[in-house]
Structures are given as structure tokens and as C-alpha cells.
C-alpha positions in Angstrom: 164.6 282.9 88.9 162.1 283.7 86.3 162.0 280.4 84.8 161.6 278.5 88.1 158.4 280.8 88.7 157.2 280.0 85.2 157.6 276.6 85.7 156.0 276.6 88.7 152.8 278.4 88.0 152.7 276.2 84.6 152.9 273.4 87.3 150.5 274.6 89.8 147.9 275.5 86.6 148.6 272.2 85.0 147.6 270.4 88.6 144.3 272.6 89.0 143.3 271.7 85.4 143.8 268.2 85.9 142.4 268.1 89.5 140.4 264.6 89.7 136.5 264.8 89.4 134.6 263.2 92.3 132.3 261.1 90.5 128.4 260.7 92.4 126.1 257.8 92.5 122.8 258.5 90.8 121.1 258.8 93.7 123.3 261.3 94.9 122.6 263.4 91.4 118.8 262.9 91.9 119.5 264.4 95.6 122.0 267.5 94.4 119.3 268.1 91.6 116.2 268.5 93.9 115.0 271.9 94.0 115.1 273.5 97.8 114.4 277.1 97.2 110.7 278.5 98.1 109.1 279.7 94.8 109.4 283.0 93.9 106.2 285.1 93.4 105.9 288.1 92.2 102.1 289.4 92.8 100.9 290.4 96.3 96.9 289.0 96.8 95.1 292.4 97.1 92.8 290.3 99.3 94.9 288.8 102.1 96.2 290.7 105.2 99.7 291.9 104.3 102.2 292.8 107.2 104.7 295.6 106.6 107.5 296.4 109.9 109.1 299.7 109.5 112.9 300.4 110.4 111.8 302.2 113.5 109.7 299.2 114.4 106.0 300.4 113.6 104.0 297.5 111.8 101.5 298.2 109.5 98.9 295.5 108.2 96.4 295.9 105.3 96.1 294.9 101.6 98.7 295.7 99.3 97.1 297.4 96.4 100.0 298.0 94.6 104.0 297.6 94.3 106.6 299.8 91.9 109.5 298.0 90.8 112.4 298.4 89.0 114.2 295.2 87.3 111.5 293.2 89.4 112.8 294.4 92.9 110.6 296.5 95.0 111.1 300.0 95.5 107.5 301.0 96.9 104.4 299.2 98.5 101.3 300.7 98.5 98.7 299.1 101.4 95.3 300.1 102.6 95.0 299.6 106.4 92.7 296.7 107.2 91.2 298.4 110.2 91.1 302.5 109.4 90.6 301.4 105.5 92.9 304.3 104.8 95.9 304.3 102.2 99.7 304.5 103.1 102.8 304.4 100.7 106.2 303.5 102.0 109.5 303.6 100.3 111.7 300.5 100.3 114.2 302.6 102.5 111.6 302.9 105.3 110.4 299.1 105.7 112.6 296.6 107.6 110.5 293.5 106.7 107.6 292.5 105.1 105.2 289.8 104.9 102.7 289.4 101.8 100.9 286.3 100.4 100.8 285.3 96.6 97.8 285.9 94.3 96.0 283.3 93.1 96.4 284.1 89.7 100.0 284.1 89.8 99.5 280.7 91.5 97.5 279.2 88.6 100.0 280.5 86.1 103.0 278.8 88.5 101.2 275.7 88.5 100.6 275.7 84.6 104.2 275.9 84.3 105.2 273.5 86.6 102.9 270.6 84.8 104.4 272.0 81.3 108.0 270.6 82.3 108.9 266.9 83.2 112.1 267.8 85.0 110.0 269.6 87.5 108.2 266.3 88.7 111.7 264.8 89.8 112.8 268.0 91.0 110.7 270.8 92.7 107.0 270.1 95.1 104.2 271.2 93.6 103.4 272.4 96.8 105.3 275.5 96.8 103.6 276.4 93.7 100.4 276.5 95.3 101.9 278.0 98.7 99.5 279.5 100.9 101.9 280.5 103.5 103.2 284.1 103.7 106.1 285.3 101.6 108.9 287.2 103.6 110.9 290.4 102.3 113.5 292.1 103.5 115.2 295.1 102.9 118.7 294.8 100.9 121.0 297.1 99.5 122.1 296.2 96.5 123.1 296.6 92.6 120.7 295.5 90.5 122.3 293.0 88.2 125.5 293.9 89.6 125.7 297.1 87.3 123.7 299.8 89.0 124.4 302.2 92.0 123.6 300.8 95.3 119.9 301.0 96.5 117.5 300.0 99.0 114.8 297.6 97.7 112.2 294.7 99.5 113.7 291.3 98.4 111.6 287.9 98.7 114.2 285.2 100.4 113.6 281.9 99.0 115.6 280.1 101.5 114.1 280.7 104.8 115.2 277.2 106.3 118.9 277.6 105.8 119.5 281.8 105.2 121.8 282.5 108.1 125.0 282.3 106.1 124.2 282.6 102.8 120.9 284.6 102.1 119.5 283.8 98.4 116.9 286.1 97.0 114.1 285.6 94.0 115.5 287.0 91.0 111.9 288.3 89.3 113.8 289.0 86.0 115.8 285.7 86.3 115.5 283.5 82.9 115.4 279.7 82.4 117.5 277.0 80.4 115.3 275.8 77.8 114.3 272.6 76.8 112.6 271.0 74.3 109.0 269.5 73.4 107.7 266.5 70.9 104.1 267.7 69.5 102.5 270.0 72.4 103.9 267.3 75.4 105.8 268.9 78.3 108.5 270.0 77.9 111.8 267.7 78.2 114.8 269.3 79.9 115.1 273.1 80.7 113.6 274.5 83.6 116.4 275.8 85.5 116.5 279.5 86.8 120.0 280.9 85.8 119.8 283.7 88.0 119.0 284.8 92.0 120.4 287.3 94.0 122.9 286.7 97.0 124.0 287.9 99.9 127.2 286.1 101.7 128.8 288.5 104.8 128.0 292.4 103.8 128.2 291.2 100.1 125.2 291.0 98.1 125.5 290.1 94.2 123.7 289.2 91.2 124.8 285.4 90.5 124.2 284.1 86.9 124.5 280.6 86.3 127.5 281.5 83.6 129.2 283.2 86.5 128.8 280.4 89.5 132.4 278.9 88.9 134.3 282.2 89.5 132.3 282.9 92.5 132.3 279.4 93.8 135.0 279.9 96.4 134.1 283.0 97.5 130.7 281.4 98.3 132.0 277.8 99.6 135.8 278.5 99.4 136.1 278.9 103.5 135.0 275.3 104.2 137.6 272.5 103.6 135.6 270.0 104.4 132.5 271.0 101.6 135.2 271.9 99.1 137.1 268.5 99.0 133.5 266.7 98.7 131.8 269.0 96.4 134.8 270.7 94.5 133.8 272.9 91.3 134.8 271.0 88.5 132.4 268.4 89.6 128.8 270.3 90.4 126.8 272.0 87.9 124.2 275.0 88.9 122.0 272.5 88.3 122.8 271.7 92.3 122.9 275.6 93.5 120.0 275.0 95.9 121.3 271.5 97.6 124.8 273.0 97.6 123.8 276.1 99.6 121.6 273.8 102.3 124.6 271.7 102.1 127.5 273.8 102.9 125.1 275.8 105.5 124.6 272.0 107.7 128.4 271.7 107.1 129.5 275.2 108.7 127.0 275.1 111.4 128.1 271.1 112.0 
């Protein structure tokens, strides 16, 4: 019996290990490498009106003049009321959602980084770095980097157009893959964001590119059609925004 069990386990492992990869065309790969998430911003503009909606439904509008963060995630916001000019401070656990505009200084810095990497020209839209729209933050209870006790923070949703099943949040401390530059020219390769915070169902986790394969089944495994078309041995972390968008479209039919 033990021998049969061992042989069956080896057979399953062998089948998994040598599962045939799906081959994609150059056009497919280009599409999958296109970055569909919104740009992540860390600094709100103190000159444009921000909106804070508390858990009790009360709405405050004013100028966001200070934020307090931990690992880049917001746990406290100070706002100057646009009408009364009074200052008010709110903790993240009081706030349901928040809308702010990115600061001009950060937008300028983002444009410079965009222009400094050739890969961006084929995968990202420059307009997202010069975004004039409000940025959407929501209250989430999360363990920062999956290491700390769960606490409430305000986190920027970066896939607002397709976040009804999997929500992806900006990681302000995320690093990027490295490329190389020749004689001060724009960088070749690299520039891929290495981590996000991701929510599916009631689970919010910090997802790093090194843990992508381990969490692939949790994220996408409940849709057989998707898994057949995009098995984890055939895709890369670089395609993550496309995969979330495609999975959402397939589930919603």
C-alpha cells in the first residue's frame, strides 16, 4: 500500500513538473506586459480639496496638510476644512474612504522616472503619471508585509476599474526590478514593481513577486477556464495587472 501511494505521488509530481507550457505569440506577450494599474502616489496635494468620508457617513472636505504613515500606509490624516478653516485630525479606524489629489512635485518626479526607463514606453501610459484625477483610498485591516498585527490603514486602490473580485493596493515601499544604463542613457529593462497589497474575499495580504507562484492558485485557481489559458508555469510576475483584469472579466462573463 505504501509503495502504491509513493508511486502515485511520484506520478502526480512528475505530471505537474512536466506539464506542457502554453506558448504565447509576441502580440499576446506585449498585451500581457501592458501595465493596467493606476500609478501609485504617496503625497497628497495640500492645495487641492480632499474629501474624507467617515464610517458614520460624515463627509469632510478640505486641504490635506499632513499624513502619518507606517511602512508607507496611512494611519492618520490631518485636514483643514475648506469652509471653516478649522483643522481636524482623523485616525484610519475612523475613516471609510478618502479622495485626494497627488502633489505636483510627486507627479513631476514620476514623469522623470518614466522617461528614464525605455521599457515604460511600451508598457505604461505617461498620462497615469500626470494624473489630474482624484486618488481613491479605502480603509483596510491588514498585516503590513504579513509580519505585523492586523491594523486599519487607508490604502490606495490601483485597479478601481476591475476591483470587484480582486482589489490591488499600492505598496509605497515597493521596490522595482533593476535594469542597466549605458553612458547615462535611459535604463534598459527593469522597472517592474515587486510588490502590492492584494485582497480577495476577506483576505488581505502583501504579495511579493517571489511569492507569486505560491499564491497563484488562491488568486486565480477557482476559474478553470482561466487556469487552462494562463497556467502558472506559463506566466510571469510582469503580467500581474493583465492577469487580474483578465481573470475578473472571465469570472464576470
